[in-house]
C-alpha positions in Angstrom: 0.0 0.0 0.0 1.4 3.4 -0.9 1.5 6.4 1.4 -1.0 9.1 0.8 0.6 12.5 0.4 -0.8 15.9 1.1 -0.8 16.5 -2.7 -3.0 13.4 -3.3 -5.4 14.5 -0.6 -5.5 18.0 -2.0 -6.4 16.7 -5.4 -9.1 14.4 -3.9 -10.6 17.3 -2.1 -10.7 19.6 -5.1 -12.1 16.8 -7.4 -14.8 15.8 -4.8 -15.9 19.4 -4.1 -16.1 20.2 -7.8 -18.0 17.0 -8.6 -20.5 17.9 -5.9 -20.7 21.5 -7.2 -19.9 22.9 -3.7 -18.7 26.4 -3.4 -15.2 26.5 -2.0 -12.1 28.7 -1.6 -8.5 27.5 -1.1 -7.2 30.2 1.1 -3.7 28.7 1.1 -2.4 25.4 -0.2 -4.2 22.7 1.7 -6.7 25.0 3.6 -10.2 25.0 2.1 -13.3 26.8 3.1 -16.4 25.0 1.9 -20.0 26.3 2.0 -22.5 23.6 2.7 -26.2 24.5 1.9 -28.7 23.7 4.6 -32.4 24.1 5.4 -32.7 25.1 9.1 -29.2 26.6 9.2 -29.1 28.1 5.7 -25.4 27.5 5.3 -22.6 25.9 7.2 -19.0 27.0 6.5 -16.6 24.1 6.9 -12.8 24.4 6.9 -10.7 21.5 5.7 -7.0 21.6 6.8 -4.5 19.2 5.3 -2.0 18.4 8.1 1.0 16.1 8.2 -1.0 13.1 9.3 -4.6 14.0 9.1 -7.3 16.1 7.5 -8.8 18.5 10.0 -12.5 19.2 9.7 -13.9 22.3 11.4 -17.3 23.9 11.1 -19.0 26.8 13.0 -22.5 25.9 14.2 -23.6 28.6 16.6 -22.3 31.4 18.8 -22.1 31.1 22.6 -25.6 30.6 23.9 -27.1 33.5 25.8 -28.6 31.2 28.5 -28.9 27.6 29.7 -25.2 26.8 29.0 -25.3 23.6 31.0 -28.4 22.4 29.2 -27.0 23.2 25.8 -23.6 21.6 26.4 -25.2 18.5 27.9 -27.4 18.1 24.8 -24.3 18.5 22.6 -22.4 15.9 24.6 -25.3 13.4 24.4 -25.4 13.9 20.7 -21.7 13.2 20.4 -22.4 9.6 21.4 -24.4 9.0 18.3 -22.3 10.9 15.7 -19.9 9.8 12.9 -16.6 11.5 11.9 -17.1 14.8 13.8 -18.1 15.8 17.3 -19.4 19.0 18.9 -16.8 21.2 20.5 -16.8 24.6 22.3 -14.0 27.1 21.8 -12.7 29.5 24.5 -15.4 32.0 23.7 -18.2 29.4 24.1 -19.0 29.2 20.4 -20.1 25.8 19.2 -18.3 23.9 16.4 -18.2 20.5 14.8 -14.7 19.2 14.7 -12.9 16.1 13.5 -9.8 14.5 12.1 -9.5 11.9 9.3 -6.2 10.1 8.7 -4.7 11.2 5.3 -4.7 7.6 4.1 -8.5 7.5 4.6 -9.4 10.5 2.5 -11.2 9.2 -0.5 -14.0 10.8 -2.4 -16.6 8.6 -0.7 -15.1 9.3 2.8 -14.9 13.0 2.2 -18.5 13.0 1.0 -19.5 11.1 4.2 -17.7 13.6 6.4 -19.1 16.6 4.7 -22.5 15.0 4.8 -22.1 14.5 8.5 -21.1 18.1 9.1 -24.1 19.3 7.1 -26.6 16.9 8.7 -25.4 17.6 12.3 -25.2 21.3 11.9 -28.6 21.5 10.2 -30.5 19.1 12.4 -29.2 20.6 15.7 -29.5 24.3 14.8 -33.0 24.9 15.9 -32.6 22.9 19.1 -29.5 24.9 20.0 -31.3 28.1 19.3 -34.3 27.0 21.4 -32.2 25.9 24.3 -29.7 28.7 24.3 -31.6 31.7 23.0 -35.2 31.3 24.0 -35.4 34.7 25.7 -34.0 36.4 22.6 -36.4 34.6 20.4 -39.4 35.7 22.5 -38.1 39.3 22.4 -37.7 39.1 18.6 -41.3 37.8 18.3 -42.6 40.8 20.4 -40.5 43.4 18.5 -41.6 42.1 15.1 -45.2 41.9 16.0 -45.2 45.4 17.6 -43.8 46.8 14.3 -45.9 44.7 12.0 -42.8 43.0 10.7 -42.8 39.5 9.2 -42.3 36.6 11.6 -41.9 34.1 8.8 -38.4 33.1 9.7 -39.5 32.5 13.3 -42.1 29.8 12.3 -39.9 27.0 13.7 -40.3 28.7 17.1 -44.1 29.4 17.2 -44.2 27.6 20.5 -42.0 30.3 22.0 -44.3 33.1 20.8 -45.2 35.3 23.8 
């Protein structure tokens, strides 16, 4: 079996992203920013970093919750038990990410597709729950403000149960 090089992985990433028609930028050789389109979370930005031994996968999910940190973080940790390829993580500012590592030798078009699919699925499926658990007060205030001004509440439809 031959060793997979960073150049091989780079070519696999480019070919896979282009075949999937995903928007991406290579900020520097081996560092990609990929935009994954979603439904609940309209888009998730995912960074792919080719390292010496592994491909790093990093995606921002949500900012530091305004409230109920313990509830939010416990929910994330419980989700981690059921996830493939990436896991929820929190940075020093409390912002929520998905993060993972894939050995360079395992980076194939199919595996990259699975990992990006995991990022998209987990970010998209968890987004409204994270907002509900960590930002309920802000959502209620947003409902009140929009209704008092006659503004559309269409993008709050997922949170009708939080309407004051």
